[in-house]
N, C-alpha and C positions, 0 to 999 in steps of 0.2 A: 616260279620267276617270270616276270614278264621281259621278253626279250626287246631290246632296242636296235633299231636297224637305222645306218645310214648310207644314202647310196649315193655316189658321185661318178660325174661324167666329165672326163679330161681329155684333153685333144693335143697333139704333136706333131709338126707338120715340118718338113725341110724340102727345099729347091735348090738346087744347083745350077749351075752354066751347061749342064747336060744336055743332050737331045731326046727328048721323049720318045718312046716306042709306042707303038700301036697295039702291040700284043704283049704287054707286060706279064708277067705269070708270077705270082708268089707261091713260094715253098715252104714247109715248114718238116724239120726234121730235130725229131727228139734224140739226145746224146746222154742218155740218164749216168753212164760211167764217166761222163764229164759236167754232169750237173749243169746241163742246158738245153734250149732249144733254139735251135739255130732259125733265123729267118731269112730268106732269100728272096731276091727278084732277077729273075732271070738267070739266075745261078750264082749272082753276085752278092755277098753278104750285106743285108740290110743291118742287122742288129741280130742279138740273142739274148732271150729270157734265162737270165744266169741265175742258181739257185747254189752256188757254191756254200757249202759246211762252214768254210773259214769267214764268211760274210755274214753280218749283223742285219742284214735284210737282202730282200731278193732286188735285182737290177737289170735295166737293160743295157748290155755291153758289148763291145762297143756299137756305137751309134754312126754308120755311113750316111754320106749325102748321097744321091743317085747319081753322082760322076765318081764315086769310091772314095772321096775324101772323108777322112776321118774326123768327125767332129766332136768325139768327147776325149777329155784327158786321158793318158793312159794310167797315169799313177793313180792308186799304188799296184793295181794288179800287173801292168803291162808298161812300165814307165819308158819314156822316150824322152831324147835330150832336149833340153832347155825348157823342161817343164817345171811348173811351181811345184812345191811339194806341202803345202798349206793344207788345212782340212782335210785330213785322210779319208774323212766320212764321205768326202763327196766324190762318189763312185759312179761313174755313167749317168741314164735316166733312172730317176728314184722316186719312191713315195712311201713317206711316212710321216711324222708328227715330233714336236719337240717337247709336248709335256701330256701325257695320258695318265691319270692318277698318280701324277707325280713323278713319272719314270721319263726319262730323256730317250727318245727311239732314233731321234735324228741325229744326235752328235756321236752315236756308238761306233766303234770300229776297233782295229786291231791294237791301237794307240792308246786305249783306255786300258791303265793298268788293273790288274785283279782286285787291287785294295778299292777300286774306284766303282768297280762293275755294278755294285749294287744299287746304283742310281740310275741304270740305264736298262731299256728294254730292247729287245731283239724280235725281228719277225722270222718265222720258219717257215718255209716252203713244207706242205704236206703233200700236195698231191697234183698230177696235170690232170684234169677232167675232160678236157677235148683239146684235139688238133687237128685241124680241118684246112681244105685250101677250096676257092672256088674261083678260077681263072684270076682277076689282080686282087682278090681277096684272100686273106688268111685269117683264121679265129683260133685264139688259144686261151683256154679258160684254166685257171690254176687255184688252189685253195692254199691259204697261210695262215698260220696264228699268231698273233701279237703276244708274246710272254714277257711278263715281268721277269727281274733279274732270278738267277739260280738261289740267291739269298732268299729269298720269298717263296721257296718250292717250286720256281718256275712256273708260276700260277698263269694260266691264259685267262687275257682280257678282253681279245678281241678275235671273232673269227672272221676270215677276210675271204671273199669269193670274189675274183677278178677275172674280166673278159677283157683281152687283148684283141682288137681288130686292125690288123696290118693291111694298108692300102698303096698302090702304086697306079697314079692316076695324073696324066696331064705334066710330066716331069716332074711330080711331086711324090716323095715316099710319107706317107702318115701312120700316125699309131693313135686310135682311140682307147681309151683305159675306162672301161666302166668297174667301178671297185663298189661292193656293197659290204659293209664293216657291220657284225652283229654282236653285240656285247652279251657276254659269258656271266655276266654279275649284274647285280640291281644296279649298281651305281659307276657309271664311267664317265669320266669328266675330261674334256678337251681343254686345258686351259692356254687360251691363246697367247703365243709370243710370235718372235719373228721367225721361228723354224718350222716352215710347212708349207703345203704338203707335197707339193711337184716341184722337180729340181731336174736340172741337168748341169754337170760340170764340163764346160767345154773345153776344147783344146786352146792352147796360149794364143794362136793366130785369132780365135774370136773373143778374147779378153778385150774389155776397154783398157785404153793405154792407161798407164799409172806411173807415178813418180816414186813409189815409195820402194823400201828395200825387201828383197824376197831372198827365198833359199828357192835355187834351182837344181834337176838332176841333171847328170850327163848321160850319155847313151848306156852304161851300164847300170843305171840307176842311183848313182853316189849321189849323196846332197852336198851342193856348195852355197854358201851365202854370197849373195850379190849387194853391194850397198848402194849401187847406182843400177834403176833399171832401164835395160835395153828396150826400148817401145819399135826396133825396127820390126817390120812386118806383122805388128800388132794393129789388128783393123776393125775391133767389134765397135760396133754402133746399135744403142739398144733406142727401143722407143716403145711406148705403150698405148691403149686405147684412150687414156686420158690427156693424151697430147705431152707426155713427159719425155725427153730425149736424154741419152747418154747416161751419167752418172745421177740425174735427178729422177730417174726412172726406177733407181734402186728402192726397194722396201716400200712402194706405194700401189695401194689397192689398184686393180685395173682389171678388165674383161679378158685383155689379152697383152702379151708381150712379143715384140718381134724383135731378135738378132740378125743382123746382115754383118757381113764380113767378108774378106777374101785370104785364101790360103794357097799358096804354090799356084797362085791363076786361076784359081778356082772360085766363083764368087758364089757363096752358100747364103741362104736365109732359112732362120728357125723360126 
């Protein structure tokens, strides 16, 4: 069988109102018993590569800005007060796709019942190949498998080899992701839809203001419906490389997307 390979390079960066340090240093710490690899800058948590068995994919979670501001939503892993509880598959910073050989990898989560799991694929962490640092850079190389659902004998569709490069420079914290997907069967079809491939679910403060009714969490994680949305402190502003701004930037093809917002007096740009 001839193997087909897809290679992707994706970048993510954050800037906040913190003061850059000339001697920024990145460290990686493998915590196998917690199923994660922590990434720290000058001892402060930047993010963690998480491969919890309960997740349907690997993620970077949480993600912090250089001044310590948490930019990712906590729900459903670590819910915080006044968070929206829609789209439980929106967790941290992640990479997958909506339709691979007819299986939905994007929308899979704990919320999908057993009776519907047959339509969903999952990405399973297999190994940490390398974890090393050099001053302001950290490199993490991992391997994963893209699996069809169990009712298909958990067939492996793709082998993934991903290298994360974490950087701290001039007040910005950055992640480069280099992903190689290798087909394990003759026919692998990525059917285009709106789901994919790289996404981050941000904290409520960085969302675009909205008037739609939502369901929030309280500080204990309990869900409560709200008919009228309170936009106080909701400051997210989106723009892309094609000149689209605000809601007009949603669902548009673009070379890059920028999100700016303020949380607890901290100005952040993603």
